[in-house]
C-alpha positions as MATLAB code, in Angstrom:
seq = 'XXXXXXXXXXXXXXXXXXXXXXXXXXXXXXXXXXXXXXXXXXXXXXXXXXXXXXXXXXXXXXXXXXXXXXXXXXXXXXXXXXXXXXXXXXXXXXXXXXXXXXXXXXXXXXXXXXXXXXXXXXXXXXXXXXXXXXXXXXXXXXXXXXXXXXXXXXXXXXXXXXXXXXXXXXXXXXXXXXXXXXXXXXXXXXXXXXXXXXXXXXXXXXXXXXXXXXXXXXXXXXXXXXXXXXXXXXXXXXXXXXXXXXXXXXXXXXXXXXXXXXXXXXXXXXXXXXXXXXXXXXXXXXXXXXXXXXXXXXXXXXXXXXXXXXXXXXXXXXXXXXXXXXXXXXXXXXXXXXXXXXXXXXXXXXXXXXXXXXXXXXXXXXXXXXXXXXXXXXXXXXXXXXXXXXXXXXXXXXXXXXXXXXXXXXXXXXXXXXXXXXXXXXXXXXXXXXXXXXXXXXXXXXXXXXXXXXXXXXXXXXXXXXXXXXXXXXXXXXXXXXXXXXXXXXXXXXXXXXXXXXXXXXXXXXXXXXXXXXXXXXXXXXXXXXXXXXXX';
ca = [
      -5.104  -22.326   43.658;
      -4.254  -24.323   46.789;
      -1.804  -21.645   47.940;
      -4.418  -18.944   47.465;
      -7.058  -20.973   49.344;
      -4.759  -21.503   52.291;
      -3.948  -17.810   52.538;
      -7.557  -16.652   52.316;
      -8.574  -19.270   54.898;
      -6.451  -17.397   57.420;
      -8.261  -14.097   56.971;
     -11.321  -14.766   59.211;
      -9.014  -15.840   62.037;
      -6.833  -12.753   61.882;
      -7.036  -10.791   65.166;
      -4.910   -8.105   66.722;
      -4.131   -8.415   70.417;
      -3.886   -5.269   72.534;
      -1.637   -5.344   75.600;
      -3.463   -5.846   78.912;
      -1.979   -2.675   80.343;
      -3.799   -0.509   77.809;
      -6.368    0.330   80.490;
      -3.673    2.010   82.522;
      -3.425    4.622   79.762;
      -5.250    7.923   79.767;
      -8.838    8.158   78.563;
      -7.754   10.057   75.411;
      -5.253    7.369   74.523;
      -7.794    4.604   75.179;
     -10.141    6.211   72.626;
      -7.393    5.943   69.993;
      -6.773    2.231   70.562;
      -9.860    0.967   68.653;
      -8.954    3.235   65.731;
      -5.416    1.913   65.662;
      -6.735   -1.625   65.947;
      -9.042   -1.073   62.963;
      -6.229    0.472   60.924;
      -3.877   -2.400   61.674;
      -6.594   -4.910   60.829;
      -7.155   -3.257   57.464;
      -3.417   -3.204   56.769;
      -3.246   -6.881   57.685;
      -6.034   -7.768   55.262;
      -4.341   -5.789   52.458;
      -0.989   -7.437   53.132;
      -2.459  -10.940   53.192;
      -4.414  -10.231   50.000;
      -1.218   -9.098   48.294;
       0.471  -12.255   49.542;
      -2.343  -14.354   48.087;
      -2.112  -12.598   44.737;
       1.641  -13.069   44.745;
       1.234  -16.749   45.542;
      -1.134  -17.156   42.626;
       1.251  -15.237   40.355;
       4.192  -17.443   41.241;
       2.003  -20.491   40.817;
       1.342  -19.344   37.247;
       5.044  -18.819   36.708;
       5.628  -22.356   37.887;
       2.990  -23.550   35.437;
       4.193  -21.496   32.456;
       7.861  -20.600   32.865;
       7.910  -18.609   29.639;
       5.803  -15.867   31.204;
       8.590  -15.193   33.679;
      11.248  -15.021   31.020;
       9.384  -12.946   28.426;
      12.023  -11.659   26.025;
      15.284  -13.196   27.193;
      18.435  -11.206   26.582;
      20.426  -14.037   25.106;
      22.400  -12.392   22.315;
      22.877   -9.063   20.618;
      21.148  -10.338   17.497;
      18.045  -11.479   19.313;
      18.086   -8.426   21.560;
      17.807   -6.169   18.503;
      14.660   -7.925   17.396;
      13.373   -8.129   20.998;
      10.996  -11.017   20.375;
       8.669  -12.059   23.165;
       6.604  -15.185   22.886;
       3.767  -15.693   25.311;
       3.108  -19.293   26.255;
      -0.282  -19.207   27.952;
      -1.974  -22.462   27.098;
      -5.376  -21.823   25.552;
      -7.844  -23.447   23.242;
      -6.243  -23.502   19.810;
      -8.079  -23.474   16.492;
      -6.364  -25.174   13.584;
      -7.015  -24.419    9.940;
      -8.114  -27.290    7.748;
      -6.087  -25.894    4.840;
      -2.510  -24.739    5.196;
      -1.720  -21.201    3.954;
       1.031  -22.442    1.667;
      -1.332  -24.957    0.072;
      -4.189  -22.478    0.197;
      -1.741  -20.092   -1.445;
      -2.880  -18.086   -4.424;
      -6.288  -19.778   -4.503;
      -7.383  -17.258   -1.892;
      -5.969  -14.316   -3.783;
      -7.299  -15.510   -7.131;
     -10.769  -15.466   -5.594;
     -10.280  -12.209   -3.722;
      -8.225  -10.101   -6.107;
      -9.621  -11.301   -9.442;
     -13.289  -11.395   -8.496;
     -15.522   -8.822  -10.200;
     -15.927   -5.826   -7.930;
     -19.236   -4.098   -7.384;
     -19.831   -0.422   -7.881;
     -18.505    0.391   -4.447;
     -15.309   -1.549   -4.993;
     -16.082   -4.374   -2.579;
     -15.418   -7.981   -3.516;
     -18.559  -10.145   -3.581;
     -16.806  -13.459   -4.262;
     -16.869  -16.123   -1.555;
     -13.453  -16.598    0.004;
     -12.206  -20.194    0.401;
     -12.235  -21.286    4.012;
     -14.875  -18.768    5.084;
     -17.920  -21.072    5.142;
     -19.313  -19.427    2.025;
     -19.614  -15.992    3.600;
     -19.154  -13.041    1.291;
     -17.883   -9.526    1.736;
     -20.772   -7.187    1.007;
     -21.989   -3.640    1.478;
     -21.948   -4.006    5.263;
     -18.299   -2.975    5.072;
     -19.405    0.621    4.459;
     -16.635    1.861    2.180;
     -17.062    5.607    2.040;
     -16.745    8.466   -0.373;
     -14.412    7.251   -3.115;
     -11.563    6.885   -0.690;
      -9.310    3.945   -0.139;
     -10.424    3.555    3.432;
      -9.226    1.142    6.034;
     -11.375   -0.472    8.718;
     -11.848    1.672   11.796;
      -9.656    0.655   14.693;
     -11.250   -1.890   16.956;
     -11.751   -0.511   20.471;
     -12.822   -2.482   23.511;
     -16.527   -2.168   24.330;
     -17.141   -0.145   21.166;
     -19.901   -0.499   18.595;
     -18.936   -3.154   15.995;
     -16.828   -1.473   13.333;
     -15.898   -2.355    9.782;
     -12.781   -4.094   11.060;
     -14.868   -6.478   13.132;
     -17.289   -7.083   10.279;
     -14.415   -7.717    7.884;
     -12.634  -10.163   10.161;
     -15.901  -11.918   10.927;
     -16.476  -12.353    7.204;
     -13.023  -13.563    6.228;
     -12.264  -15.542    9.362;
      -9.550  -15.123   11.978;
      -6.872  -16.978   10.052;
      -7.472  -15.287    6.700;
      -7.263  -11.917    8.464;
      -3.524  -12.646    8.709;
      -3.384  -12.082    4.948;
      -3.259   -8.317    4.287;
      -4.541   -8.868    0.723;
      -7.855  -10.193    2.025;
      -8.538   -7.202    4.277;
      -7.206   -4.798    1.655;
      -9.578   -6.012   -1.028;
     -12.479   -5.938    1.405;
     -12.004   -2.214    2.071;
     -10.773   -0.923   -1.282;
     -12.776    1.507   -3.380;
     -11.587    2.761   -6.782;
     -10.943    6.476   -7.038;
     -11.417    7.804  -10.599;
      -8.880   10.348  -11.743;
      -6.079    9.020   -9.532;
      -4.090    6.335  -11.405;
      -2.781    4.768   -8.200;
      -6.322    4.051   -6.987;
      -7.960    3.217  -10.316;
      -8.295   -0.447   -9.370;
      -6.990   -2.955   -6.863;
      -4.379   -4.302   -9.283;
      -2.812   -0.868   -9.831;
      -2.679   -0.200   -6.132;
      -1.280   -3.629   -5.281;
       1.622   -3.050   -7.686;
       2.675   -0.067   -5.559;
       3.021   -2.128   -2.377;
       6.313   -3.461   -0.967;
       8.155   -6.312   -2.641;
      11.238   -8.248   -1.628;
      13.703  -10.058   -3.844;
      14.885  -13.641   -3.536;
      17.922  -15.098   -5.255;
      16.108  -17.942   -7.031;
      12.463  -16.953   -7.311;
      12.713  -13.261   -8.174;
      10.529  -10.742   -6.361;
       7.487  -11.446   -4.234;
       4.889   -9.024   -2.918;
       4.528   -8.938    0.856;
       0.778   -8.335    0.760;
       0.274  -11.857   -0.613;
       1.868  -13.546    2.381;
       0.530  -13.965    5.908;
       1.654  -11.547    8.574;
       1.709  -13.433   11.869;
       1.666  -10.975   14.760;
      -0.370  -10.710   17.924;
      -3.531   -8.717   17.337;
      -3.125   -6.768   20.584;
       0.362   -5.670   19.563;
      -0.879   -4.477   16.181;
      -3.630   -2.453   17.830;
      -1.146   -0.875   20.250;
       1.063   -0.104   17.256;
      -1.897    1.646   15.610;
      -2.891    3.558   18.725;
       0.609    4.939   19.110;
       0.714    6.128   15.504;
      -2.694    7.759   15.699;
      -1.913    9.548   18.941;
      -0.643   13.090   18.449;
       2.752   13.437   20.093;
       4.647   16.511   21.212;
       1.754   18.950   21.416;
      -0.458   20.558   18.805;
       2.307   22.260   16.838;
       4.810   19.433   16.890;
       5.011   16.653   14.315;
       6.723   13.327   14.803;
       8.213   10.835   12.406;
       7.664    7.354   13.789;
      10.275    4.774   13.003;
      10.798    1.030   13.268;
      14.435    0.016   13.615;
      15.426   -3.658   13.487;
      17.826   -6.008   11.661;
      16.992   -7.322    8.210;
      14.365  -10.015    7.873;
      12.468   -9.107   11.050;
       9.278   -7.745    9.457;
       9.910   -3.984    9.584;
       8.493   -3.335    6.142;
       5.734   -5.928    6.418;
       4.241   -4.612    9.672;
       3.002   -1.202    8.491;
       0.293   -2.269    6.021;
      -1.417   -4.687    8.477;
      -1.389   -1.882   11.042;
      -2.935    0.518    8.526;
      -5.715   -1.972    7.808;
      -6.657   -1.791   11.492;
      -6.490    1.995   11.749;
      -8.587    5.068   10.985;
      -6.250    6.304    8.259;
      -7.780    6.590    4.801;
      -4.795    6.062    2.475;
      -1.597    4.048    2.758;
       1.140    5.521    0.551;
       4.297    3.435    0.285;
       7.432    5.399   -0.633;
      10.413    3.085   -1.021;
      13.914    4.442   -1.507;
      15.559    1.085   -2.271;
      14.950   -2.669   -2.620;
      11.573   -2.453   -4.359;
      12.186   -3.979   -7.804;
      12.981   -0.676   -9.503;
      10.010    1.204   -8.080;
      11.988    3.153   -5.528;
      12.538    6.889   -5.320;
      15.975    8.412   -5.531;
      17.202   11.900   -6.282;
      19.601   12.492   -9.200;
      22.249   13.728   -8.973;
      22.309   12.072   -5.599;
      24.474   14.622   -3.734;
      22.441   17.471   -2.173;
      23.644   21.058   -2.182;
      26.600   22.045   -0.016;
      24.361   24.029    2.314;
      22.265   22.769    5.189;
      19.340   25.085    4.522;
      19.309   24.498    0.763;
      19.629   20.722    1.199;
      16.588   20.744    3.475;
      14.585   22.649    0.866;
      15.682   20.145   -1.772;
      14.541   17.290    0.441;
      11.122   18.904    0.818;
      10.831   19.303   -2.962;
      11.881   15.666   -3.389;
       9.070   14.484   -1.098;
       6.475   16.508   -3.012;
       7.689   15.171   -6.364;
       7.690   11.585   -5.073;
       4.072   11.816   -3.899;
       3.007   13.256   -7.262;
       4.724   10.421   -9.129;
       3.192    7.793   -6.852;
      -0.358    9.098   -7.291;
      -0.088   10.239  -10.911;
       2.192    7.769  -12.713;
       2.885    4.821  -10.397;
       3.804    2.396  -13.219;
       6.390    4.677  -14.858;
       9.615    3.453  -13.270;
      11.684    6.149  -14.989;
       9.720    8.797  -13.100;
      10.935    7.400   -9.780;
      14.292    9.059  -10.409;
      13.558   12.566   -9.138;
      15.697   15.416  -10.555;
      17.459   17.461   -7.882;
      15.914   20.930   -7.769;
      18.775   23.472   -7.720;
      16.534   26.358   -6.573;
      13.620   24.925   -4.622;
      11.021   27.088   -2.842;
      10.957   27.368    0.919;
      10.047   24.346    2.988;
       6.799   25.973    4.141;
       5.671   26.669    0.570;
       6.434   23.089   -0.430;
       4.512   21.770    2.563;
       1.505   23.928    1.695;
       1.604   22.709   -1.913;
       1.714   19.074   -0.791;
      -1.279   19.542    1.520;
      -3.259   21.226   -1.263;
      -2.349   18.495   -3.771;
      -3.457   15.687   -1.467;
      -6.781   17.371   -0.721;
      -7.371   17.873   -4.428;
      -6.633   14.241   -5.294;
      -7.830   12.346   -2.223;
     -10.464   14.577   -0.667;
     -10.690   17.047    2.181;
     -11.018   14.368    4.852;
      -8.056   12.252    3.768;
      -5.748   10.984    6.499;
      -2.626    9.561    4.900;
      -0.198    7.109    6.399;
       3.144    7.588    4.635;
       5.449    4.590    4.823;
       8.995    5.744    4.061;
      11.059    2.599    3.572;
      14.877    2.450    3.325;
      14.906    6.157    4.085;
      18.688    6.491    4.132;
      18.871    5.578    0.437;
      16.970    8.578   -0.956;
      20.293   10.326   -1.585;
      24.010    9.743   -1.182;
      24.475    9.357    2.564;
      28.168   10.172    2.296;
      27.348   13.676    1.085;
      27.981   16.387    3.708;
      24.333   17.484    4.006;
      22.529   14.244    3.220;
      20.944   14.185    6.681;
      19.476   17.652    6.083;
      18.027   16.450    2.789;
      16.318   13.498    4.487;
      15.134   15.718    7.321;
      13.464   18.086    4.870;
      11.685   15.229    3.107;
      10.393   13.673    6.325;
       9.313   16.990    7.815;
       7.336   17.794    4.676;
       5.434   14.510    4.741;
       4.757   14.845    8.467;
       3.435   18.400    8.059;
       0.261   17.312    6.253;
      -2.768   17.685    8.515;
      -3.951   14.335    9.821;
      -1.050   12.464    8.238;
       1.583   10.318    9.926;
       4.955    9.093    8.725;
       6.460    5.711    9.581;
      10.095    5.260    8.548;
      11.600    1.772    8.435;
      15.283    0.913    8.203;
      18.067   -0.723   10.186;
      19.033    2.751   11.481;
      17.021    5.546   13.077;
      16.055    8.549   10.908;
      18.267   11.666   11.060;
      15.913   13.586   13.335;
      16.439   14.675   16.949;
      14.828   12.577   19.643;
      14.425   15.559   21.977;
      11.604   18.098   21.825;
      13.841   20.949   20.706;
      12.936   20.673   17.025;
       9.708   21.174   15.125;
       9.936   17.601   13.860;
      11.407   14.851   16.015;
      11.579   11.083   15.788;
       9.582    8.663   17.900;
      10.305    4.915   18.094;
       7.747    2.196   17.467;
       7.987   -1.293   18.908;
       7.950   -3.958   16.238;
       4.838   -6.124   16.789;
       5.761   -9.448   18.336;
       5.852  -12.445   16.061;
       2.916  -14.700   16.955;
       4.362  -18.179   17.210;
       0.870  -19.588   17.734;
      -0.326  -18.430   14.334;
       2.814  -19.773   12.715;
       2.224  -23.110   14.387;
      -1.309  -23.152   13.016;
      -0.340  -21.924    9.561;
       2.775  -23.867    8.548;
       1.964  -27.504    7.658;
       5.227  -28.936    9.004;
       4.801  -27.200   12.364;
       1.140  -28.089   12.608;
       1.984  -31.799   12.473;
       2.712  -31.789   16.212;
      -0.714  -30.612   17.325;
      -2.451  -32.579   14.601;
      -1.202  -35.767   16.237;
      -1.319  -34.647   19.860;
      -4.086  -32.269   20.930;
      -2.724  -29.758   23.513;
      -6.053  -29.891   25.350;
      -5.260  -33.476   26.356;
      -1.753  -32.741   27.675;
      -0.835  -33.461   31.259;
       0.607  -30.755   33.485;
       4.176  -31.775   32.689;
       3.410  -31.974   28.968;
       1.949  -28.471   29.073;
       5.192  -27.230   30.622;
       7.138  -28.905   27.819;
       4.778  -27.420   25.246;
       5.224  -23.906   26.678;
       9.002  -24.296   26.585;
       8.803  -25.574   23.016;
       6.812  -22.528   21.903;
       9.402  -20.258   23.481;
      12.293  -22.026   21.785;
      10.466  -22.372   18.457;
       9.824  -18.639   18.303;
      13.494  -17.797   18.769;
      14.505  -20.457   16.261;
      12.236  -19.063   13.554;
      13.485  -15.527   14.212;
      17.071  -16.730   13.919;
      16.416  -18.512   10.615;
      14.506  -15.535    9.206;
      10.793  -14.855    9.452;
      10.740  -13.660    5.853;
      11.597  -17.209    4.736;
       8.866  -18.942    6.696;
       6.293  -18.904    3.888;
       8.744  -19.446    1.027;
      10.598  -22.398   -0.419;
      13.745  -20.324   -0.885;
      15.860  -21.180    2.139;
      17.296  -24.678    2.252;
      18.141  -24.186    5.935;
      14.552  -23.246    6.771;
      13.257  -26.206    4.783;
      15.618  -28.574    6.559;
      14.429  -27.274    9.912;
      10.744  -27.602    9.015;
      11.278  -31.114    7.678;
      13.175  -32.105   10.823;
      10.441  -30.657   13.038;
       7.744  -32.578   11.184;
       9.748  -35.798   11.348;
      10.300  -35.356   15.087;
       6.598  -34.748   15.683;
       5.443  -37.627   13.470;
       7.850  -40.293   14.691;
       5.832  -43.461   15.236;
       8.173  -44.582   18.019;
       6.872  -41.908   20.384;
       4.835  -43.440   23.182;
       3.342  -40.195   24.468;
       3.081  -36.487   23.626;
       6.014  -35.879   25.985;
       8.299  -37.926   23.724;
       7.263  -35.903   20.679;
       7.658  -32.616   22.554;
      11.160  -33.517   23.704;
      12.145  -34.525   20.172;
      10.860  -31.211   18.803;
      12.722  -29.336   21.550;
      15.969  -30.887   20.362;
      15.261  -29.807   16.781;
      14.604  -26.216   17.935;
      17.919  -25.794   19.749;
      19.742  -22.628   18.770;
      23.218  -23.058   17.370;
      24.847  -20.029   18.989;
      23.673  -17.928   21.881;
      26.894  -16.384   23.225;
      30.254  -15.850   21.560;
      32.808  -18.599   22.205;
      34.140  -18.712   25.779;
      31.539  -16.195   26.950;
      29.898  -16.777   30.324;
      26.292  -15.781   31.111;
      26.234  -12.664   33.263;
      23.465  -13.809   35.595;
      21.372  -16.758   36.677;
      18.529  -15.298   34.610;
      20.641  -15.457   31.444;
      21.702  -18.984   32.317;
      18.082  -20.069   32.731;
      17.183  -18.446   29.425;
      20.060  -20.248   27.749;
      18.848  -23.583   29.046;
      15.420  -22.890   27.585;
      16.918  -22.053   24.207;
      19.782  -24.499   23.797;
      18.910  -27.230   26.285;
];
């Protein structure tokens, strides 16, 4: 602020001197001098204004160094995930009840409450000040509809009403928003009730505790990133006649699978159809025999037929795990005929105005990838799903789908940025992490303590990504539990004389073990500064 004030104070005194010998010039030239003087004065004002803005920008960087660093390129592992953790200090709201202690109490109230005729839960949700989810949510026409996307300066939509009813923190739980917008659809087994539909959603297996369903756990991402994710999916790419398969590519445990349903719940799509090809507790689609035909064209037709059969199984018999093994069609119809049949089937079952979001998870596992024409098989399946009017396909895996990135094909792939992990929400939601701000309110921090707090948030975000975000809400990982216990102990140490002591102790706990390979040297001063933020 002081730098900006000093710069703007100079503006009224800014004058341009014209040489005394200007009057020796011709009359025509003398007429141009005032114009030149005015132009130079305007340029001077613009330059000084830019300087003032730059001074204010660098002052903010000095106040919050994490803004300058953004996503530091510190290792190949972290670069793949590309996390970025914003450290702007703002007023923080802390939940009175931790999500892990709140746990299934929320979902018992939300999922097991008697639904009304329009499929909306009328039970009060714990932590929502007794507010209920009622007919204001406007669930339409027998469809499993999501809230309309929230747009700046728009009329309040169902998404805003829903989040106002359940509260900001509970909106991190996909199950809460899902139940608030679900309507049973008679005649379609998948959408008969919320329990049937929930069983079709992604699960992940743990070594000691079996399988857990992702919808029952909080998804901590920045709301702006989720909305940008949605806007990119909804936007038609490549022209009117071109379809795109969107894909999220990231290492395991980074939230690829978990991010699609929360995005759907903030979109204008009507149905979220999850098609897993592996790692879904037996409910994953796979073709048998798993080797496609030894012909590129025939393999593509077989892939299209596989996609049609998978959608029919998902909608018609979702609980029959034997049906998830799709027989390989030796003589399938053309791809266009299969696509037309799929579009007709979806309209018949879901309605003329359905807009499906297909989530194709572990897409490389739908057939034997070592087979000569496995890529053609996958391409046929993805192209068929993407051909449905109004539908979009999001593929998630550690590799990109076997589609061209260029615009030379009818169907091409388009990357999606994984929504950034919101370290603020994690800090508010995990009891061990919340201990720091429970004892020391960030609003009372000094300038130096705010700098330490910003650095801690940066380092904490990378630490949680390194340990595994999928383990943050579970008791499975002993390493994660040791870290959380150490963080809580560092924050709650009675020997600390000030918040700065607690912040420094927590910074030591959040140090990363390995940033570069042994004997490697940072390539630039920027990398060296990032390393100091991460490892001290």
